N, C-alpha and C positions, 0 to 999 in steps of 0.2 A: 458681612462676613461672607468668606470665600476659599475656596481651596485654590493651590497656586503652584504651577509646576514648570520648573525652570529645565528645559530640555527634558529628558526621562528619566533621570537620577534624584532631582531634588521635588520634594513634594513639603511645602511650606503650608500650615493650617491657619488661618486667623479665628478668632472666638473659639466655637464649638466645633469648627471642620467641619460644617456640612455647605455644600455647594448646590447651585442646579445650575440649569440653562445650557450648558453646552453638552452634545452628545457626548466628547471624550469623558468631562467628569460625571454623565449621569452613566456612563457605563461601569464605571468603578461599583454603582451599588446593583448592577447588572451580571457582575461576574469579573473574571481579570479582564482588564482592557488591552489591547494588541497594541505594540509599537509604534502604530499611525494613528490610533486614535490615541496614546498619550503624548504625542510630537501634536495633536491640536486641541490640546486642552490650555483654555484660555481664563485670567481673572473673570469672575463675573458679580456683579453685585447683588442681585435679588436670592433671595433664599425662602424656600418653602418651609422651613423650620420656623414658627413663631419664638417668640420670647421665652413663653412659659414654658414650653419642650428644650429649648438651649437651658434654661435653667435648672430643669428636672435632668436631663444629661450630665448638666458641670456636677448637682450634685451628688449623683449616682458615679461617675466618672473622679470625684475627689473619694467618696467611701470605696471605692475598688483601691483609689491609689493609695490610701492611709492603710487597708487591708495588706496591701503587698508591700509595705513597709516593717511589717511585723516581723517578718523573718529575716528581713534584710538588713546590712551594716546602717547602722544610726548615723553614722558622720556622712553627710552628702554636703554637695556645692551645685546651687544652679549657675550655668552659664547663660545668659540673655545676648542675642544679637541683634544690633541694629545695622541700618544704611544710612540715608540721606537723613539729618535731622533738620528739615526745612519744611515748608507749605506747596514744596515742587508737587505737581501734577504725576506723580510716580507710584505705583502701589506700594514701594517698599519704604517710602517717605514716612515720618514721625514728626508731626509738627513740635518746633520748638518749646511752646505751651506743653505738650505732652510730654515730651521727655522729662521737662523740669519738674512737673508733677510726677510722674513714673518714678522718678528717683526720691525726690520729697517723700513717697512713700515708703521706699524701701527704707529711708533713713528713719522717717518716724514709726516704722513697724518693727525697728530692732534688728535689721539685717545687717549681719557683719557684711560689708563690702568689701573686697579683697582684689588684688591685681590677680592679674592670669597667672604672673610667676608665683605668686604666696600660693595660689589654688594648685598649682602643681609641684611646689614641694611638697604639701601637704599630703598630698595625692601618692605622689611617688614614696613618700616616708611614712604612711598610713598615720600620719598625725591627726587627731581629731578636729574636725571645723566645730562652728559654733551650732546653737538650734538650728538655726536659718541664715545660710550664708549664700553670696549672690557674686558673682564677676560680671562686668558689664565689656562687652566688643562690640566693634563697628566695623562692617565689611566694606570693603573697596578703596577707600580714600578721598570722599566726598571734601569737597573746598568746605561746605556748608558745618562741619566736624569743627573744621577752627575756627566759623564765624558764631557758631551758633552752641553747640556742644562743648565746647572748651570752657566758656564764662561759667556753665552751669556745673559742669564737672569739677570746677576749682572753687565756687563758691561753695559747693556742698561737700568738698574735700574728700570726692568719689574717682576711685584710680578706675582706668579704662585702658584696653588693648586696642590698637586700628590694626587691622590687617590690609595693608597696600597693596595696590597691583602696581608693581614697581614702574612699569614700561609708560604709564601715561602720569605719572606725578610730573608737574611743572610742564604740561603740555597744553593746556587750558581746554581739553575735554577728556571726558571719560565715558568710554562708549561701552558700558559694563552691564548695561539694562539691557532687555529687551523687550519685545513689541512695545514700543513707543518711539514717536519721535524726537523725544525730550532729550536735549544731550547736557548732562550737567557738567561742572567744572570740575575737575581735583584740587585734592592739595598742590601748592607747590612747595620745593625744598624749605623754603625759609620758613615758613608754617609747619613742617615737620620739625625741623630743629626748635622752634621756640614750643612747640608741645611736647616734645623731648626734656626740653629745659623745664618744662614744669611738671613733670613725673610721668606723662602719658607713654606705653610701652606702643610698639610697634612691632607687627609680624609681617609675613609676606604672604603675599596672596596671588602668587604669582610673577611673570613680566606682562601677560596679553590676558589674562584670564580665559584661558580656552576649560573645555570639558576633557578632563586629564587620561579618561579612559579612553576617551575615541581619537586621540591623538598619538601616532607612534611615540614608544619608548623614550626615544632618544631627545624628541621634542618636550616629551613630558619632564624627562632629567633636568633638560635646559632652562624649564620654565622652574623650576622648582630649585635646582642648585644656582643659577645665576640670580635669581630673584634674590635668595639671601646672601650673597656675596655683592651684591649691588648694593642692599641696604646697610651691611655692615660696612662698606666703605663709605658710603654716605654719614651712616648715624657715627661711628667711630666706637661701635660695640656691638658684642654678639645678640645675634637673632636666632631666639631658639624655638619660635612659635610659628606655626604655619596653620593655612586654611586653605581647603580642599573648593575652589571657585563652583558654585552651585551644588556643594555637598556630592561632586561627583568623584568616586574614587572607588578603586579596585584593587584587590591585592598587591598587583605588581607594583599601582603608584604608590601605596602606602610603604611598601618596603624602599622604593626612591627615597619616600620622607624620610625615612628613618637611616637610610645609609648616606642622604645630604649632611649628616648631624645634627637634625632636630631634635628638640627635646619631646614635642609634642604638636598634636595636628586636632583642629575641631573641624566637625563634621556637622550637617544639619539635620540630624535626627534630634527627636526632642527627647527629654528625660532629664533626670539626676545623673549626678556623677560622683562614684564612691571609689575605695580602693580596689576592687574589682573593675573597673572602667579601662577599658583598653587607651591608653595616653594619645594612641593616633588615630583614636575614633572618637574624640570627647562630644560628649551632647549637648545641644544647645536649645533654647527657645526662642522659636521667632517672635519678633515683635513689630507689628504694622501700623498705620495709621487708623486702622479699624478698631483697635484695642479700647474700647471705654475704660473707664478706672475699674470699675466692678469686674471686666474681663482681664483686665491685665491683675487684678487678684487673686481671680480665678487662676490663671496661667500660674502664679507663682506658686500659690497651693497645688498645684498638680492636677488639678479637676479634669485638664484636657491630654494628659500624657499618653495615657493608654490609648484613648480616640487615634490622637496623631498615631500614634505607630500603628493600630490597625490599621488605617486608610494607606499607609507606606508599605506595609504589607501586601495589602489589596493594587496597589498600585506596583509593586515587582513584576519586571516584565517575566512571562510565561518560561517555563523550561524548554529547551528546543526539542522537536518531536522525533530526535535523531537519536537522543540519548539510549542508552542501554535499555532494551526491554520495550523500545517504543517502536510501533509501528509506522513506517514511510510510508506514505501512499505511494504505489506504482505507478510510474507515467502510463499514458494510454497506449503509445507505441510498444512497450513491453507489455501488455498484458497479453499473453498468447498461450494455448495451451501444450504447445509443443516444445520438448525440451531442447534447449538452444536455439529457440529461433528469438529474433527481435534485432534491433539496431545495434551495431557493436557498443555505441555509447552507454546501452543500457547493459552492459554485460558487466559490471562491477562486482566489488565484494558484497558477499552476503550480508543481510541486512538482521540483525536478531529480531527472531519472531516470537510472539507469546505463545503460551502451549492452548492447545485448541480451543479448550474450554474457556479459557480467559477471553482468548478472541473471540469467540461465539457470542460471549456475555457480551463484548463492545460492540457487537452486530456486525465485527468486520470479518468479511470471507478471507478464508487463507489459502492462497494461491501458490501450492508451492510443491506440484505433482513432480517438475523436473526441476526446479529449482527455486530459490527463496528471490532471488534477481534475475531472470532471463535465463536460467543455466549455471550461475556459476558458486552456487552454494554447493558443500559437501553431500553424499548422499545421506550422511546420519542427522543432517539440517531436513535433508528434502524427507527424510522417513520421518522425524518428530514434529514437522511441521504438515505431513499428509495425513488428513481422515483418515479414519481406519475402513476397509473398505469392507461391504456388504457380503457375507459368504452366502453362497448357495447350495445346498446338497444336491449332489447327483442323483439319479434315479439307483445306482448301485453303494449307495451311501459316502462314496469316496467328496473330499472336500476337494475342487478344482481351483487352480492358482485363477486368481484374478484377473481378467483381460486390461491392459493397458489401455488406457482413453486416450482414442485419436482426437 
């Protein structure tokens, strides 16, 4: 059981979602982790949570999940996502035997298994799903999807969608994995065409698998748009679906995906999808090699959805300290009492200040006798931030003006 972070924005939780052993992971339980801590998080094997505790948490999560569905839309679909279907020594692999067992469970347990196109059509038109519906997706374009997954999908007549990292198809190397020396092989175009002929759908996963929110917008647009056109040229058909690498997306990236003509896009956020779900932020359930048959059944029942969403919320980056109303620490060289002193580099625009009472409650000294930032705040801002002077009555009963502090 482990907590896994790819980069900063993706959080994938297997089994019940608890993990220990890394300072970055442990920080999740003590408060909001820093950006540097998030970069240090690694997969971990051991856990301090006993099987009995996991079973209890799963039961509680399943109860909450069912209660949450009472007032929600009845028609929902769960999208699963896999990566490598092999015994390769990588955390995102699922063995062929486990993959076959999981699909057999879905068929045997009465799930309606849809293609992604069918699911999007129903979501877009508000058409009801069956009592239990699921979609199978596979990310990156591993060669073992052809060698191991395709025969199982074909035998069980299960539709699937594979998101291809287009720039690596046919190159013999697929460097989309992190924190491993193992280099898997990608599909080649002959295998892609053969899988397409057997009913497998393909979507875009960019050209080179970058973190889209962390590259310039022109680079993101090329990765999103050109990968679509490259796939359409190779496949001879429209490619309407996109998948964000490592689930990394922001509003600007989402707009580019819309503008480039996609119908929908998949994220890595856990949960179910219904008519209220943004088609460009489809939720998916991560399946890893650590998922035993009981854990897989619990995931399908939604036992870990709320817990995984809570962990993602905990791992979200903290808001910047310079947002409206926040107090930015004053540089040491600017901490002067006299108005207008300090180096020129410190004499910037005024920084918004909290009212004195709020600042005092936070244990923050308000230094605004002459300025909010070394001499450039307005008189009104200075007056608001300056504590009221103590008045002293003179012998004649008059109230003198307070002296300026030197």
